[in-house]
N, C-alpha and C positions, 0 to 999 in steps of 0.2 A: 740406635740399633745398628750394632756388627751385624757383618754379611753373615754371619755363621748363625748368629738368632734370626736375624729374616729368613734366612733356609729355613729354621728348626720351626716359624710360625705360618709360614707359608706349607710347609709339611703338614704337621699337625692339620690345619685348615683342609689342605687338601682329604689327608687322611677322614677327617672325618665326612666330606662328601664322598668319597669310595665306600664309606661305612655303610651310608644312608641309600647308595646308590639302588641298591636292589630291593628296597622296599619301601619307595618314596610314597608317601600320601598315604600310608598307614600308620596305627597309633604305637607310641611304646607302652611300657609299664606304665601303669599309671594314667594312662590317657593323653600325655604329651603326643601333640601333632609333631610329625616326621618333618626333615629338614626336605624344602619344596613342597608341603602342601600347600595347597590353597585353603585361607581359611577366612571367615567372615567373624565381625564385634562391631564393639561399640566404644566409642573414645570417651573415656573416665575423666581424664586428667590431662589437660595440655602444659607440658613444663615448658623449662628455654631450652631443655638438650635434648627432654625424651618426652613422645606423647604416648600415653598409657591407653589398654585398649582391654577390654572384658570381651572373652571368647567365648566360653560357656557358663558363666556365672560362678565358675569356679577358680579358672586361669586367666591369670592376667598377661600380655606380652607387650612390647612395648618399640615403639620406632623411634629410631633417630629422630631429631627434631628437622634435621638436613633432609631428611627421603621426602618431609611434607611441604616445605618452605616453597611457597610461590616466588617468581620474580622479582616482585619488592620485596621479598624479605620476611614476610608475614606468615603463620600457619596457616594452611590451607584448610583445615578440619577446626570443629568446636565441640567443646563436650556435647555428648547426646548424637553426634554423626554416627553413621554407619560406614564402616570400610572394608574395602575389601584388599587382601594383600597375600603374599606367600611367607611361607618361614624360612628362614635365612640364616639361625641361629639356636641349636636347641643345648641349654645344660643341666640336665636335671639334678645333678650334685645342688646349684645353688637355685634351680628353681627359674631359671631363665628363658625366656624365647622370645628371640626377635625379629620381627618382622621387619617387610623391607617390600620397594617397588623392585630392588635388583639387589644378586649377593655380592657385590663391591669389586674387589679385585681377588677373581681366582687366582692361586696360584699354578694351580694343575693340570696336566690335560682330562683327569678323572674329574677335577669339578668343573671343568667345561663342561662335559659330557652330560653332568647331573644338570646344568645351569641350562643346556637344550635340552635335555630331557624333559624339564618343569617350566620352558620357557621362561626362564627366570632370569632378568637382565643381567647383564654385567659391563663393568665399569673399562674401557679402555682410551687409550691416550691415540690423538690423531697423529704418527709422524711424517707423512707423507702423502703427495695425491700421484695417482698415477694416469692413463688412458681411458681407464674403466671404472674407477673409484678411489676409496680411500684406501692408504694401507693403515693398520692400526694393531698398538701393543697392549696385548693384554697378558697381566703376569708374567711376562719374559717372552711369550709366543707370539708369534706373527699374523693377525688375521686380516682380512683383505672383506672392506664394504661397496659393492658395487653402487654406481652411480645411483642409479633406479632406488634404490636402498637407502638413502642419506638423509630424505626427509620424505615428507608427506607430499610435498610441492616439489617440483622440477628445481634442480638444484645446477646452476652454471657453473663453468670453470672457475671463476675468479671467484665463488663463495663457497665452493669447496677448499680452495688454498688458502681462505679464509679460517678454515678449521682446523689448521696444521698447529700445532701444538696443543690445543685445547682437550681437554678431559671429557670425553662423552658416554651415555649408557646405548648398548645394545641387545640385540637378542640374537642368541646364537643359533643358525640355520642348519649348517651344515658342518659336520668334520670329517677328511680322509686322509687314509695317508698316513695314518699316524698321528694326525695332529699336524703333519705339512701343509695341508690345505684348508683352513678356517674360514668359512663365510660366516660375515655377522650382519644385521639390519640394524640400522638407527633408526630406519620407518615403521617396522615391525614396533617395535620398544613404543616409538610416538603413540602411534596407534593404540596400542597397550592400555597407555596413560591416558590416552583422550577418552577410552572405553570407559574406564574405571573413574577420570572425571565427570564424563556424563552420567551415568548412574547416578554419584554422588548428586551431581545439578538437579535431576530431575526430582527429587524429592520436594524441592522449594518450587518447579515449574509447573502452576495448575491456574486454571482460568480465574483470571480476577486479582494474579499476582503480581506485584510491582518490583522489577529487578533492574539491576544497572548491566551493563552489557556492553561488547567494544563490536563495532562496524568492521564487519570483515571484508565486505565486498558490497558493491553497488553495482545492480545492473537497472535494465529499462522498465522490469517489470517489480523493482522492489530492491530492499538491503536486508544484508543478512548480518544478523548479529549475533556472534561469539558469547554464549552466557556460561562460558567455564567448561568449556569440554562439548558442549552440543549446540546444536545450529538453531536459530530461528528465523523466520523469516518478517518484516515490514510487508506487504502490500503496498505498493502503488495507493492505494485509495485509503491507506493507514496511516500516510505520513504526516499531514496536514487536514485541516477542514479547508482549507483554501486549494481547490483541485490544479490550479494554474501555478503554484509551486513546483518547481522541477526538481527530480532526487537528487540528480547529481550537487545542486543547492544548497539543499536541506543537510544532507549525511555526507560524510567522507571517510574511507578507509581509515580507521584508525580513530575514529571519533567516538568519546566514552559516551552514551547516552541513555536514559533511563527507560523502559518500556512497561508495556500494559501486556499481561499475557491475555489475549482474547479466546487462544481453541489449542487444546492437544489431543490430537488425534493419532492410533494407531495405523499405520501403512506398513504395505509388504516393502522391504529392503531391496533397492534397484540390485545389488549385488551381495552374496554371504557376508555376512559379518556387518552389512550395512547400519546405516540407521533407522529405526523404525516408527521414530517418533515425528512427526508433523507438526511443528510449533509454529503457528499462528502470534504476530505482536502488534502492538500497535504504539502510534508516537502520540497520534491525535487526541487519543482517550483521556492523554493527561494534561492537555489545554482547554482552555475555556471555548465552550461551544456558541458560535454565532450565533445560533438559531433562539440561542437562549434569549437572548436580548432584541430580536429581532422586532424595528420600530416601522417595519413597512405596512402596509395597511391597501386592503382594494381600493381602487380611483386613485392613487397616491400617483402622481408624476416622479421621475426619481431618474439619476445620470446612471450610466453603466459604460461598461466596455465590453466589445464583442471580445468572445476569449475564444471561438471557434466556429467553423459552419458546418453544419451537416445537410443530408438532405430532408432531412424535416424540419430544419428552421437554424436562429439562429442562438447560441447561448451568450447571454451578458452576463458581465461580472456586475452584482452591487453590493458588493462590501467584499473583505475577507470570508470564503468559506460560501460565501452565499451565491448563487446563480439563478437566473430567470431562466425561459425559453419564450422565443418569439417565433411562433410556429411562421411554417411558411405559407399557409392559408392565411396569414398579417401580413404579409411581404408583397410590393406592388412587385412588375416586370420589370421597374425599371433600376436603375444602379442600385447596391447594397450597401450598407457598410463593411469595410472587412474586419479581418482581424485584427486588436488593436485599438481599434476607431474606436471613439466616443460614439452614444446615441441615447436618446431621449426616449424613456420609455412609460408605459403606464400601466400599474399593475392591476390585470384583468383578475386572478384569481389567485390564492393563498392556499396547499394543503401542508399543515405543519408537521400530520403526522406521518405523510411520505415524503417532506422536503422540497415539494415542488409548486414553482412559482409559474403561472400562467404570465405573459406580456406583452403588450400591442405596442407601435408605434405609436409616441404621443404628437398631438396636431401640434402643427407648426408655430401656434401661439400659446401653448403650454408652460409654465413657470415649474422651474424643478420645487419639489415641498408642494404645489398644488394638489387641488383635489378634480379632476376632469368627471363631470357626470355621464353616465352610461342613458342609455337608452332618450335622447334627447331629440332623433326624429322620431314625427310624430305622423302616423297614420293620416292621409289625406292633406299632410302638407306639398307645397309644392317649392322642388331643389334643385340644385343647378350642379353639375361636374361635369368631369371629362371621360371620354369611353377610354379604359383602359383595357381589355379584353374584348376577343368578338369570337362566338362560338355558331353553329349552327344553329343553335335554339335561343340565340340570343346576346345583347352584348350586356357587358359590365362596367357597369359609371361608378367611378368613387366619389361622392359626393363633397363639394367643395367645402375645406375647412376639417377634414376629419383624413384620418389614416386608419390601415389595417381594413380586415373582414369587416367590423361593424359598420363603417361608413361605403361598404364595398356592395353594390346591388345590382341585381339581373333584372334589367328589360327583356321580357321573353318576345318573340318575334310578332305574335300576338297585340303586344302591348306598344310594338315602335311605329304602325300608323304608317308601314309602306306597303304597296303592294306586293303578293304572293310572288318569289322567284326573285327580289332584287338582291342584289350583290352587295350584303352588309358591309364589309371590306373597303368596297371603293365609295357607299353612301356616308359611312359613320368608321371613317378609319382612326385607327389608336389616336387619343388627343382630343378629339372633335369635343368640342361644349355642346351640352345638351341642355333642355330642361325637360324634368321629368315629374310627376305625380307619385306620394309614396302609397301602395297598397296595401304593405304587410309588413310587420317590423319583427324582429327576434334575434336571437344568435344564429347567425348564420341564413338569416333569411328574411333579408329583407328583398322587397321586390318592388318593382318602379314600374312607371308608366308613361311613356313619352305620348301615346295618344289621350291618354287622360288629360295629361296639363297644357295638352292642345284643344281638348274639346272645354275644359276649365276656362281656358282663356276665351276660345269663342264665345260661351255663355256668358262669362262676366263682359266681354264687350257687347253684346246684345243685351243682356239689360241695361247695360248703360246707354246705349244709344235707344232705347225703348224709353225709359225714365226721362230722357232730354226730350221725345217727342210728347212725352204726357201735359209737360210743363207749358203753358202760353208765353209767348215771349215777351207781351206787357200786358198788364192789366187794362188800360187805357183809363178816359178820364171818368169822374164823380158821375157825369150826368151820364156817360157812353153805361154805366152798372145803373141807373135809375131806369134807364130805358129798357134795358133787357131785362129787369127786374117787371117791369110794368106788361111787360109781353107775354113773362111766364105766368102771372097771375090771370089775362085772361084767357 
């Protein structure tokens, strides 16, 4: 194209915008939308070079396919999708309405004024970088894009220089001094595109939907995923069934992931024009549930690993995604296994509804996979054990061969058998071996008596001595027996 032809084309393009500037958004004869008007429609056909949209049931418009191509070259819409756009060209004689995200390369100040008034994007070539931002050439006119308006994220000097020579799209934000001072914003254009993409994406983002997205950032509390113009959050608890898996090990920025939509909730935007939807996503919902095939049963001995210690006990990992709790009341005052250490435990109780498992330390002789019978301590039994804790109201004794609360019993002061005022800490320091009688059993209600055990022992010794005294040392000779019988007869 010669320079004169190019100038004529630019003049006609500018004239068109000037003609439409005074009545933007109104209708022409026949109901055709004006240049700059915002319209909504439904995609009815996707071709190689054009995408056709039905506007009102009677009129059709089209996009150049390049307007809707994603970075990978595919067209980002399909038949049946609703789209929003702006009218960038109207030819009443041919019945052509062209839509776009931007107005292309305007060739006059009037065209730029129209683009600014309608918030329509314009194409410009980055010609240089200065201290404050980018120099941009738009239709032969020089414009300036401040550094803060280059992108939605902070741009460093090196990144800005890499844009030199690139053809980008901007929104015109200010025109002063007859066009000598033109300010544009690429950030505003990107936000506009993002908002439109988010509106399209929200159609498919419903609870239960399975979508593909890209991890945009990873935080301590979860990971953000870009679903195509709008972000959702995978909370830490929804990363994996196994809570010991670290977020940063499971996900990295840039990863493509498949997620399930857990919840879509309306929220107040943090700033005008901000996001008004809170989208909660889940990775673990798409993986096998370890509880579905959990083979543990109550009483079974299992090997686990301590994952964390809290004020109310130890959490023990029994398998991927399955944890149980050894309550602090089941732990003695001695050394406890630390995080990462292995421990043998007995499954005390399983609640599959709440997914909670209560554990107790396994006896020393218990084998993994075996079953430990509960309630083996009977009322009246004489047991031995070691003093574990001393209180004003008595002493606690851990019965030999047991671990945890089930084998730890209280010997009340009245059942110790010592004079009132005795210093129990001196008489029964921790670790002292004692023998006691079982007075009461039950979950957390094991009561013992040292005095009762002593009484039973004394009674047994007395009965044994009495039995020996009642039996004669010798029966004597047959003659002695016969003589005795005769005396009794007389």
